N, C-alpha and C positions, 0 to 999 in steps of 0.2 A: 584554614586559609589555603587556597590553591595557588601557590606562588609560581609565577612564570620563571623559567630557567632557560639558559642557553641551549638551543636546540641540539639534539643528538639523536642517534638511531640505535635501537636495540632490537634484536631478533629473538623471539621466544620459541621454546619448545611447547608441546602440548602436554607437558608433565612437570612434576616437581620432585626433586630428590632422586633422579635417575642418572647416576654417574656414567652409565653405559650408553646413554642416548647421544646420537650425533646429528639429529635432525632438528633444525631451527628454522622453520619455514615462515614464521609470522613476523612481518616487519611492523615495528612499533615506532612511530614518530613521537619523540619525547620533547614536549615544549613547556610542560608544567610538572609540578611535583606529583599530581595525581596520575599523570601519564606514566611516570617512572614507577610509582607505587603499584599500579596495575600490571605493568610489564614485569617487574621484579618479583611478582607473586609466582611466576613460572621460572623454571630453569631458563637461562638466557645467555646470549653472547652479545658482544658489542661490535660485531663485524658481520658483513654480508658474505655468504659463501655460495658458490655455484650450486644450484638445486637445493639450497638450504642445508647442505651436508658439511658439517664442521670438520675442517682439517686445514693445515697450513697450505697444502697444495691447492685447495679450492677457494682460498681467500680472494675476495673481490675488492672490498673496500671497507673502511671504518672511519667513523667521525667521533670516536670516544675511546679513551684509554681506561680500562677497568683494572682495579687492584684489590687485593685482599690485605687487610691489616688485622692479623690474628693475635698480635702481642704474644707470640710464642718464643720470643728471643730472651725472655727472662721470666722467672717466677716471682720477682719482686714487683709488687704493684706500683711502687714509686718509679720504676723504669718503663712502665707501659706507656705507649704513645697514644696521644689523643688526636681528635680532629683539629684541635687548635695547634698542635705540633705540625700537622700537615700544612695548615694555613700559614704558619710562620715560615715554613720552608719554601712555600710557593706564594708569596705575598701578591695579592691582586689577581690571582688565578682562580676562576670559579671551579668548584667541584661539588659533587653531591655524594651523600653517604646514606647508606641503609644498613641497619644492624644485620649481621649475617645470621644464619639459622642457629648458630651456636653462641651468639652474643650473650654474655653474662651467664653462661651455662658451663658446668664442668665438662671436660672432654679429654679422653685418653689419659685419665688419671691426673690431669692438671686442674688446678683451681679455676673457677669461673673467672672470666676476664672479658673486657670489651673487645669485640670483633666486628669489623666493618667491611662492607663492600664500598669501594670508593670509585667514583666515575669522573673523569676529566674530559669534558668536550674538547675536541680538537678540529682543525681543518681536515677535510677528507684526505685520507691516505689510500693509495691503490696498490701498494707494494708491501707484501708480507714482511720482507726483510727490513724495510724502512719502519714499518709499524713496530717490529721487535726492537729495533734500535731506539725508537722513542721510549719504549718501556724500559729499556736498559738505562737510558739517560735519567729517567725519573728514579729508578732504583739506585743510581749513583748518588743522587741528591737526598733520597729518603730510603735508606736500606732496610727499613723495618717492614716494608711491604713484602709480601710473599714472593721471593725470587724465583720460585718454581712456576710462576704464572706469567712469564714474559713472552711466550710464543704467541703467534697470531691466531691460535685456535683454542684459547682458554674460555671455559664457560663458568658461569656462576650459578650456584644452586638458588632456586627460588625461595622467597620468604613471604609468607602470606601476611598481609596487613602491616607490613613494616613502615615505619615513619621515615619519610624522606627529609634529610637535613641538607639545607643549602648553605654552602660556605664559600668564602673568597669572593673575588670579583668586586665590582663597584657596589658599594652600599651594603655589603654583607659583613 
């Protein structure tokens, strides 16, 4: 089922898994789960940058706050955070989640655990510092998101074929 979602915009690279890439030229309007699934198959950002070149200095605007939930704060599975924990922290706020490329896989000598990319649609922001401040506020409320990912130039690695999970908001 291709569920409609609150609109947001993602910009994709033409590659997947390339941490050194800074070019995100392809604008993707996201209005349904299939749109997000297609866009998230590539490395992507949730902001527009001048000439598609990702950096804080070239930030133009964004209508989505992305976060990583890696559950690296504890090796105890009982302490790992879930999408339901996010929903409880932000009641009534819509967000979308996609398993990250290391979801339920061992990494860096640590046991497999749930890892998510989480997307919060927002009103358009045109100031990189305001955008960062919004991310910091979310991190104050939910400190289990990756705190290293709060600048305005963060990218997410693509995940081929990932299921989009819709959470929060009305009726979810």
